[in-house]
C-alpha positions as CSV (number, residue, x, y, z in Angstrom):
1,X,34.4,-10.9,5.8
2,X,33.4,-8.5,3.2
3,X,32.1,-10.0,0.0
4,X,34.7,-7.9,-2.0
5,X,37.5,-10.0,-0.7
6,X,36.0,-13.2,-2.2
7,X,36.1,-12.1,-5.9
8,X,39.6,-13.4,-6.3
9,X,38.5,-16.9,-5.4
10,X,37.4,-18.7,-8.6
11,X,35.4,-21.2,-6.6
12,X,33.4,-18.5,-4.9
13,X,32.9,-16.4,-8.0
14,X,29.4,-17.6,-8.9
15,X,28.1,-17.1,-5.3
16,X,29.7,-13.6,-4.7
17,X,29.6,-11.9,-8.1
18,X,26.1,-10.6,-7.7
19,X,26.8,-9.0,-4.4
20,X,30.2,-7.5,-5.4
21,X,28.9,-6.0,-8.6
22,X,26.7,-3.6,-6.6
23,X,29.5,-2.0,-4.6
24,X,30.5,1.3,-6.2
25,X,33.1,2.5,-3.6
26,X,35.3,0.8,-0.9
27,X,33.5,-0.2,2.3
28,X,35.3,2.4,4.4
29,X,34.2,5.2,2.1
30,X,30.6,4.1,2.5
31,X,30.6,4.1,6.2
32,X,32.1,7.5,6.8
33,X,29.3,9.6,5.4
34,X,26.8,7.6,7.7
35,X,28.8,8.1,10.7
36,X,29.3,11.8,10.2
37,X,25.7,12.7,8.9
38,X,23.2,10.3,10.1
39,X,24.3,8.9,13.5
40,X,24.6,12.2,15.4
41,X,23.2,15.3,13.9
42,X,20.1,14.0,12.3
43,X,18.4,12.4,15.3
44,X,19.0,15.7,17.2
45,X,17.4,17.8,14.5
46,X,14.6,15.2,14.0
47,X,13.9,15.3,17.8
48,X,13.7,19.0,17.8
49,X,11.3,19.0,14.8
50,X,9.1,16.4,16.5
51,X,8.9,18.4,19.7
52,X,8.1,21.6,17.7
53,X,5.3,19.8,15.9
54,X,4.0,18.4,19.1
55,X,4.1,21.9,20.6
56,X,2.1,23.3,17.6
57,X,-0.5,20.6,17.9
58,X,-0.9,21.3,21.7
59,X,-1.2,25.0,21.1
60,X,-3.8,24.5,18.3
61,X,-5.7,22.1,20.4
62,X,-5.7,24.4,23.5
63,X,-6.7,27.3,21.2
64,X,-9.6,25.5,19.9
65,X,-10.8,24.2,23.4
66,X,-10.5,27.8,24.7
67,X,-12.4,29.2,21.7
68,X,-15.1,26.6,22.2
69,X,-15.5,27.4,26.0
70,X,-15.8,31.2,25.3
71,X,-17.8,31.0,22.1
72,X,-21.1,33.0,22.0
73,X,-24.1,32.3,20.0
74,X,-23.6,32.7,16.3
75,X,-19.9,32.6,16.8
76,X,-17.9,30.7,14.3
77,X,-15.6,29.1,17.0
78,X,-15.8,25.3,17.2
79,X,-17.9,23.6,19.7
80,X,-16.2,21.7,22.5
81,X,-16.8,18.3,21.0
82,X,-15.3,19.5,17.7
83,X,-12.3,21.0,19.4
84,X,-11.7,17.8,21.4
85,X,-12.2,15.6,18.2
86,X,-9.8,17.6,16.2
87,X,-7.2,17.8,18.9
88,X,-7.2,14.0,19.3
89,X,-7.0,13.6,15.6
90,X,-4.0,15.9,15.3
91,X,-2.3,14.1,18.1
92,X,-2.9,10.8,16.5
93,X,-1.4,12.2,13.2
94,X,1.5,13.3,15.1
95,X,2.1,10.1,16.8
96,X,1.9,8.3,13.5
97,X,4.5,10.5,11.9
98,X,6.8,11.3,14.8
99,X,6.9,8.3,17.1
100,X,7.7,4.6,16.8
101,X,4.5,3.7,18.5
102,X,2.6,0.9,16.8
103,X,-0.1,2.4,14.3
104,X,-2.8,0.2,15.8
105,X,-1.9,1.4,19.4
106,X,-2.1,5.0,18.4
107,X,-5.5,4.5,16.8
108,X,-6.7,2.7,20.0
109,X,-5.4,5.4,22.2
110,X,-7.1,8.1,20.1
111,X,-10.4,6.1,20.2
112,X,-10.2,5.8,24.0
113,X,-9.4,9.4,24.4
114,X,-12.6,10.2,22.6
115,X,-14.6,7.8,24.5
116,X,-13.3,9.1,27.9
117,X,-14.0,12.6,26.9
118,X,-17.6,11.7,26.0
119,X,-17.3,12.6,22.2
120,X,-17.5,9.1,20.9
121,X,-20.1,6.6,22.5
122,X,-18.5,3.3,23.6
123,X,-21.2,1.4,21.7
124,X,-20.1,3.0,18.4
125,X,-16.5,2.0,19.0
126,X,-17.4,-1.6,19.8
127,X,-19.8,-1.9,17.0
128,X,-17.0,-1.0,14.5
129,X,-15.4,-4.3,15.3
130,X,-18.3,-6.0,13.7
131,X,-18.4,-3.8,10.7
132,X,-19.0,-5.6,7.5
133,X,-15.5,-4.5,6.1
134,X,-13.8,-6.2,8.9
135,X,-15.4,-9.5,8.0
136,X,-14.7,-9.0,4.3
137,X,-10.9,-8.8,5.1
138,X,-11.0,-11.8,7.4
139,X,-12.6,-13.9,4.8
140,X,-10.2,-12.6,2.1
141,X,-7.1,-13.4,4.1
142,X,-8.3,-16.9,4.8
143,X,-8.9,-17.4,1.1
144,X,-5.4,-15.9,0.3
145,X,-3.8,-18.3,2.9
146,X,-5.4,-21.2,1.0
147,X,-4.2,-20.1,-2.3
148,X,-0.6,-19.4,-0.9
149,X,-0.3,-22.8,0.8
150,X,-1.6,-24.8,-2.3
151,X,1.5,-23.7,-4.4
152,X,-0.8,-22.4,-7.2
153,X,0.9,-19.0,-7.3
154,X,4.4,-20.4,-8.1
155,X,3.1,-22.7,-10.7
156,X,1.1,-20.0,-12.5
157,X,4.2,-17.6,-12.4
158,X,6.4,-20.3,-13.8
159,X,4.1,-21.1,-16.7
160,X,3.8,-17.5,-17.6
161,X,7.5,-16.7,-17.5
162,X,8.4,-19.6,-19.8
163,X,7.2,-17.3,-22.7
164,X,10.0,-14.9,-21.9
165,X,12.5,-14.5,-24.8
166,X,14.6,-11.6,-23.4
167,X,14.9,-9.4,-20.2
168,X,12.2,-7.0,-21.5
169,X,9.8,-9.7,-22.0
170,X,10.6,-11.4,-18.7
171,X,10.2,-8.2,-16.8
172,X,6.7,-7.4,-18.4
173,X,5.5,-10.9,-17.9
174,X,6.5,-10.7,-14.3
175,X,4.7,-7.4,-14.1
176,X,1.5,-9.1,-15.5
177,X,1.9,-12.0,-12.9
178,X,2.4,-9.7,-9.9
179,X,-0.6,-7.6,-11.0
180,X,-2.9,-10.5,-11.1
181,X,-1.9,-11.3,-7.4
182,X,-3.7,-8.2,-6.3
183,X,-6.9,-10.2,-6.7
184,X,-5.6,-13.2,-4.7
185,X,-3.9,-11.7,-1.7
186,X,-5.4,-8.7,0.1
187,X,-2.1,-7.3,1.4
188,X,1.0,-6.0,-0.3
189,X,3.4,-7.7,2.2
190,X,1.7,-10.9,1.5
191,X,2.1,-10.5,-2.3
192,X,5.7,-9.6,-1.7
193,X,6.1,-12.9,0.2
194,X,4.7,-14.7,-2.7
195,X,7.1,-13.0,-5.0
196,X,10.2,-14.0,-3.1
197,X,10.4,-17.7,-4.2
198,X,9.7,-16.7,-7.7
199,X,12.5,-14.2,-7.6
200,X,14.8,-16.8,-6.1
201,X,13.9,-19.4,-8.7
202,X,14.2,-17.0,-11.7
203,X,17.5,-15.5,-10.4
204,X,19.0,-18.9,-10.0
205,X,18.7,-19.5,-13.8
206,X,20.2,-16.2,-14.6
207,X,23.8,-16.9,-13.7
208,X,26.2,-14.0,-14.6
209,X,23.6,-11.5,-15.1
210,X,23.9,-9.3,-12.1
211,X,22.4,-6.2,-13.5
212,X,19.4,-7.9,-14.6
213,X,19.0,-9.8,-11.3
214,X,19.3,-6.4,-9.4
215,X,16.7,-4.8,-11.7
216,X,14.4,-7.7,-11.1
217,X,14.7,-7.3,-7.4
218,X,13.7,-3.7,-7.8
219,X,10.8,-4.6,-10.2
220,X,9.0,-7.0,-7.9
221,X,8.3,-4.9,-4.9
222,X,7.7,-1.8,-7.1
223,X,5.0,-3.7,-9.0
224,X,3.5,-5.1,-5.9
225,X,3.0,-1.7,-4.5
226,X,1.8,0.2,-7.7
227,X,-0.4,-2.6,-9.0
228,X,-2.4,-2.8,-5.6
229,X,-4.7,0.0,-6.7
230,X,-6.3,-2.3,-9.1
231,X,-8.2,-4.0,-6.4
232,X,-10.4,-2.8,-3.4
233,X,-8.5,-5.6,-1.5
234,X,-5.2,-4.8,-2.8
235,X,-4.1,-2.9,0.3
236,X,-5.5,-2.2,3.8
237,X,-5.3,1.6,2.8
238,X,-8.1,1.1,0.3
239,X,-10.4,-0.3,2.8
240,X,-9.6,2.7,5.1
241,X,-10.4,5.1,2.3
242,X,-13.8,3.3,1.6
243,X,-14.7,3.2,5.4
244,X,-14.0,6.9,5.8
245,X,-16.1,7.9,2.8
246,X,-19.1,5.8,4.0
247,X,-18.7,7.3,7.5
248,X,-18.8,10.7,5.9
249,X,-22.1,9.8,4.2
250,X,-20.6,9.2,0.8
251,X,-21.5,6.2,-1.4
252,X,-18.2,4.5,-1.2
253,X,-16.8,1.9,-3.6
254,X,-17.8,-1.7,-4.5
255,X,-15.3,-4.3,-5.7
256,X,-16.4,-3.8,-9.0
257,X,-16.3,0.0,-9.1
258,X,-12.9,0.0,-7.6
259,X,-11.7,-2.5,-10.2
260,X,-13.1,-0.4,-13.0
261,X,-11.3,2.8,-11.9
262,X,-8.2,1.3,-10.4
263,X,-7.1,-1.5,-12.8
264,X,-6.2,0.8,-15.8
265,X,-3.9,2.8,-13.5
266,X,-2.5,-0.3,-12.0
267,X,-1.6,-1.6,-15.5
268,X,-0.2,1.5,-16.9
269,X,1.8,2.6,-13.8
270,X,3.4,-0.9,-13.3
271,X,4.5,-1.3,-17.0
272,X,5.7,2.3,-17.0
273,X,7.8,1.5,-13.9
274,X,8.9,-1.7,-15.6
275,X,10.4,0.4,-18.5
276,X,12.0,2.9,-16.1
277,X,13.8,0.1,-14.3
278,X,14.9,-1.6,-17.5
279,X,16.3,1.7,-18.8
280,X,17.9,2.9,-15.6
281,X,19.3,-0.2,-14.2
282,X,20.3,-2.4,-17.2
283,X,22.3,-1.8,-20.3
284,X,21.4,-2.2,-23.9
285,X,23.5,-5.4,-24.2
286,X,21.8,-6.8,-21.2
287,X,18.4,-6.3,-22.9
288,X,19.4,-7.7,-26.3
289,X,20.8,-11.0,-25.1
290,X,18.3,-13.8,-25.7
291,X,16.7,-15.4,-22.7
292,X,14.9,-18.7,-22.4
293,X,13.8,-20.6,-19.4
294,X,11.4,-23.6,-18.7
295,X,9.0,-24.5,-16.1
296,X,11.3,-27.4,-15.2
297,X,14.3,-25.1,-14.5
298,X,12.2,-22.8,-12.4
299,X,10.7,-25.8,-10.6
300,X,14.2,-27.2,-9.8
301,X,15.4,-23.8,-8.6
302,X,12.5,-23.5,-6.3
303,X,12.4,-27.1,-5.2
304,X,8.7,-27.2,-6.0
305,X,6.9,-29.3,-8.5
306,X,5.5,-26.8,-11.2
307,X,5.0,-29.3,-14.0
308,X,2.6,-31.9,-14.6
309,X,-1.1,-31.9,-13.8
310,X,-2.5,-29.8,-11.1
311,X,-2.3,-31.3,-7.6
312,X,-5.6,-31.6,-5.7
313,X,-4.9,-28.6,-3.4
314,X,-4.0,-26.4,-6.5
315,X,-7.4,-27.4,-8.3
316,X,-9.3,-26.5,-5.1
317,X,-7.5,-23.3,-4.7
318,X,-8.1,-22.3,-8.4
319,X,-11.8,-23.1,-8.2
320,X,-12.2,-21.3,-4.9
321,X,-10.4,-18.2,-6.0
322,X,-12.1,-18.0,-9.5
323,X,-15.5,-18.4,-7.9
324,X,-15.0,-15.8,-5.2
325,X,-13.7,-13.2,-7.7
326,X,-16.6,-13.9,-10.0
327,X,-19.1,-13.4,-7.3
328,X,-17.3,-10.2,-6.2
329,X,-17.3,-8.9,-9.8
330,X,-21.0,-9.8,-10.4
331,X,-22.4,-8.2,-7.2
332,X,-25.1,-6.1,-9.0
333,X,-26.5,-9.3,-10.6
334,X,-27.0,-11.5,-7.4
335,X,-26.8,-8.8,-4.7
336,X,-24.7,-10.9,-2.3
337,X,-22.5,-8.6,-0.2
338,X,-18.7,-8.8,-0.7
339,X,-18.4,-9.6,2.9
340,X,-20.8,-12.5,2.7
341,X,-19.1,-13.9,-0.4
342,X,-15.6,-13.7,1.5
343,X,-17.1,-15.5,4.4
344,X,-18.6,-18.3,2.2
345,X,-15.2,-18.5,0.5
346,X,-13.4,-18.7,3.8
347,X,-15.5,-21.4,5.1
348,X,-15.0,-23.5,2.0
349,X,-11.2,-23.0,2.2
350,X,-11.0,-24.7,5.5
351,X,-13.7,-27.3,5.1
352,X,-12.1,-30.8,5.0
353,X,-12.5,-32.4,1.4
354,X,-13.2,-28.9,-0.1
355,X,-10.5,-26.5,1.2
356,X,-6.7,-26.4,1.1
357,X,-5.8,-25.9,4.7
358,X,-7.1,-26.3,8.3
359,X,-9.0,-23.6,10.3
360,X,-6.3,-23.0,13.0
361,X,-3.6,-22.6,10.3
362,X,-5.9,-20.1,8.4
363,X,-6.7,-18.0,11.5
364,X,-3.0,-17.7,12.3
365,X,-2.4,-16.0,9.1
366,X,-5.0,-13.3,9.5
367,X,-3.3,-9.9,10.4
368,X,-5.5,-9.1,13.3
369,X,-3.4,-5.9,14.0
370,X,-4.5,-4.5,10.6
371,X,-8.2,-5.4,11.3
372,X,-8.2,-3.7,14.8
373,X,-6.5,-0.7,13.2
374,X,-9.4,-0.5,10.6
375,X,-11.9,-0.8,13.4
376,X,-10.3,2.0,15.4
377,X,-10.0,4.4,12.4
378,X,-13.6,3.7,11.5
379,X,-14.5,5.0,15.1
380,X,-12.4,8.1,14.5
381,X,-14.1,8.7,11.2
382,X,-17.4,8.4,12.9
383,X,-16.4,11.2,15.6
384,X,-15.3,13.4,12.8
385,X,-18.6,13.2,11.1
386,X,-21.0,13.1,14.1
387,X,-19.5,16.0,16.1
388,X,-19.5,18.2,13.0
389,X,-15.7,18.5,13.1
390,X,-15.3,17.7,9.4
391,X,-17.9,20.2,8.4
392,X,-16.4,23.0,10.6
393,X,-12.9,22.2,9.3
394,X,-14.2,22.6,5.6
395,X,-16.1,25.8,6.3
396,X,-13.3,27.5,8.2
397,X,-10.1,26.4,6.4
398,X,-11.3,27.0,2.9
399,X,-13.5,29.9,3.2
400,X,-11.2,32.3,1.4
401,X,-10.8,29.9,-1.5
402,X,-14.3,29.2,-2.5
403,X,-14.4,31.9,-5.1
404,X,-11.6,30.4,-7.1
405,X,-13.9,28.1,-9.1
406,X,-12.4,25.3,-11.3
407,X,-8.9,26.6,-10.9
408,X,-9.0,26.3,-7.1
409,X,-10.4,22.8,-7.5
410,X,-7.6,21.7,-9.7
411,X,-5.0,23.3,-7.5
412,X,-6.5,21.4,-4.5
413,X,-6.5,18.0,-6.2
414,X,-2.7,18.7,-7.3
415,X,-1.8,19.5,-3.7
416,X,-3.6,16.4,-2.6
417,X,-1.8,14.2,-5.0
418,X,1.6,15.8,-4.2
419,X,1.2,15.4,-0.4
420,X,-0.1,11.8,-0.8
421,X,3.0,11.0,-3.0
422,X,5.5,12.3,-0.4
423,X,3.7,11.2,2.8
424,X,5.5,7.9,2.9
425,X,8.6,9.8,4.0
426,X,6.8,10.7,7.3
427,X,4.3,7.9,7.8
428,X,5.6,4.6,6.8
429,X,2.3,2.6,7.2
430,X,0.2,2.9,4.1
431,X,-2.9,2.5,6.1
432,X,-1.9,5.1,8.6
433,X,-1.3,7.5,5.7
434,X,-4.8,7.0,4.5
435,X,-6.2,7.4,8.1
436,X,-4.4,10.7,8.5
437,X,-4.9,12.2,5.1
438,X,-8.3,11.0,3.8
439,X,-10.5,12.6,6.6
440,X,-8.9,15.9,5.8
441,X,-9.5,15.5,2.1
442,X,-13.0,14.4,2.5
443,X,-13.7,17.4,4.7
444,X,-12.0,20.0,2.5
445,X,-13.1,18.9,-0.9
446,X,-16.8,19.9,-0.9
447,X,-15.9,23.5,-0.1
448,X,-13.9,23.8,-3.4
449,X,-16.5,22.0,-5.4
450,X,-14.4,18.8,-5.7
451,X,-16.1,15.3,-5.3
452,X,-14.9,13.8,-2.0
453,X,-14.8,10.3,-3.7
454,X,-12.7,11.5,-6.6
455,X,-10.2,13.4,-4.3
456,X,-10.0,10.4,-1.9
457,X,-9.4,7.9,-4.7
458,X,-6.6,10.1,-6.2
459,X,-5.0,10.4,-2.8
460,X,-5.1,6.8,-2.2
461,X,-3.8,6.0,-5.6
462,X,-0.9,8.5,-5.2
463,X,0.0,6.9,-1.9
464,X,0.8,3.7,-3.7
465,X,4.2,5.4,-4.5
466,X,6.4,4.7,-1.4
467,X,9.8,3.7,-2.8
468,X,12.2,6.3,-1.5
469,X,13.4,4.5,1.6
470,X,13.5,0.7,2.5
471,X,11.5,1.5,5.6
472,X,8.7,3.2,3.5
473,X,6.9,-0.1,2.8
474,X,7.1,-3.7,3.9
475,X,7.6,-5.1,0.3
476,X,10.6,-2.7,-0.2
477,X,12.1,-3.7,3.1
478,X,11.7,-7.4,2.4
479,X,13.5,-7.3,-1.0
480,X,16.1,-4.9,0.4
481,X,17.0,-7.4,3.3
482,X,20.0,-9.5,2.1
483,X,18.9,-12.4,4.7
484,X,15.6,-12.7,2.5
485,X,16.8,-11.9,-1.0
486,X,20.2,-12.3,-2.3
487,X,21.6,-10.2,-5.1
488,X,19.2,-7.5,-4.4
489,X,19.3,-3.7,-4.5
490,X,20.9,-0.9,-2.2
491,X,19.3,2.1,-0.9
492,X,21.2,4.1,-3.4
493,X,19.5,2.2,-6.1
494,X,16.2,2.9,-4.5
495,X,16.8,6.6,-4.5
496,X,17.9,6.5,-8.1
497,X,14.6,4.7,-9.0
498,X,12.6,7.3,-6.9
499,X,14.0,10.4,-8.7
500,X,12.3,9.1,-11.9
501,X,9.3,7.2,-10.6
502,X,8.0,9.9,-8.1
503,X,7.5,12.6,-10.8
504,X,6.2,10.0,-13.2
505,X,3.6,8.8,-10.8
506,X,2.5,12.4,-9.9
507,X,2.0,13.1,-13.5
508,X,0.2,9.9,-14.1
509,X,-2.3,10.1,-11.2
510,X,-3.0,13.8,-12.2
511,X,-3.8,12.7,-15.8
512,X,-6.1,10.0,-14.5
513,X,-7.8,12.3,-11.9
514,X,-8.4,15.3,-14.3
515,X,-9.3,13.4,-17.5
516,X,-9.4,9.6,-17.4
517,X,-11.5,9.0,-14.3
518,X,-14.2,11.5,-15.1
519,X,-14.7,9.8,-18.5
520,X,-15.0,6.5,-16.6
521,X,-17.7,7.7,-14.4
522,X,-16.0,9.4,-11.5
523,X,-16.4,13.2,-12.0
524,X,-13.9,15.4,-10.4
525,X,-16.2,18.3,-9.8
526,X,-19.5,18.3,-7.8
C-alpha cells in the first residue's frame, strides 16, 4: 500500500506523515517519466556511448603500439612499454567508467596484463601488498572497529547535541560531530554507518518536523563526504593520491601535513553545505521554533545508555583513539611512522584487558577489497613511472601549452577541479576516481609549471563532492535507502542540493588552491 493512503488514519499519522510530506505528485505521475525516458532509450544510448569509448581506446592503443614498433632513433613516438602501459591504463579507466565490474577486479586485471606483457615485474606487484600504507589502513580500521563497538561515538554525539537550541544550532553541532569522526573512522561508509543511529535517535525526538528531519537526512551524508578531506585517513582516495605521488617521486603527505591543509577546507565546506541545506530545505518558521533535547531522550530513542559514567570499553576506546591521533600528529617529534603507530594501536585494541573487541571480530571489519585495490593501483602507478609513460604523456600532450605561463597553469588547475567535481557521474567509486585522474594530473602538471602535489591535492579535495545521484557515494546511498533510514530524502531532493552545492564547492576549492593553500605552505606553481 502506498504511504499516501494512510494519511487519513489518525492512528497512523505519526508514523506516515514524514514519508507522505515528501511526495510532490501522485505516484502514477512519478512512474510515467521513468518508464518512458529511463527504462528504454537511455540504456541504449549509454551502451552505444560505452562502445564508442571502447573503440576510441582500442584505436588509440593500437596507434601507440604501431608507432612504437615503427619508431626510429630520435623519434618522439612512445616506446613499446610506454604504449602498452598507457593502453592498459586507458582500458582500466574505461572499465571503471563504463562497466559494472568491481573496481578491485579491474585494477587486478590491469596489473596482470602489465605483468604478462613484461612491463611490470611480478615482484613489484607482490611487494605492493606489503607497502607501509596498506598496514597503516589495516591498523586504522581495527582501531575504528574498537571505537565503533564501544558505543563511544553515540555518547559523544548525544552530549554535543544537547547544547542545541534550535534547528540551526542542531545542524551545525551535528556538522562538528561528524567532522570529528573523520579522525576516528578511515572510511566514509563507516562514518555514515555510525551516523545512522544518531539520525534515528535525533529524528525520534523531533515529531511533526518533517522538513527538519528530511534536511537532517541530507546533512549527515553530505558532511561525511565533505569533511573527509580533513584527514589523510578520511577516505581511501586520499591514500591512493598519496601513493601515486610517492610512486612518481614526489614527497607525498604525512598525517600532519594533510591535516594542516585539509582541515580548514573540511570545516568551511561542511558548514557552508549545512547553511545551504537549511536555506533550501527548511522554512523560516522551521528555523525559528526553539528546540531542546537531552541526552536521556537520545539514549531512550537509540536504546543505548549515553548517560552516567563512561563504561570500561568506552574509556579504553577513548584512551586508545586519543593516543593514536596524538602520535600521528606528533610524528616529527618521535619519528615513528604512521603505519607503526596504527599497528601498535591495533594490537592494543584487540589485546584482552586493554582493547575493546576480539581479534577475529576486528579482522572481519577490515575492508580487504579496498586494501587490495590500493595495492593494485600502486603497481599501476609504478608502471606509469618506471616505463616513462608519465613523462612521455606530459611532454607530448602539453607541448603546445608550455608557453602560456601562469595563465596556462591556472587554466589547468581549473580544468582539473571541474573534472574532479563532475567525475562521480561516471565513476561511482571515489578511490577509482583518484586512480583514474591523479596519474594524469601528476604527469601533466610539471609541463605547465604546476606543482604535482598541489594539483593532486586540489583534485582529491574536489572529488569529495559526489552528491548528484544516490549511487554516486555509499553514504548517500545509505541515507537514501528507506530500509535503513526512514523519513529520508528523494533523488529529486539530492539534485536540488547538487545544483547549489556543486558550483559552491568548485569556487571554494579554487579559492583554496589559488590563494589559501599557497599561504599555508603548498605552492601552486613550481
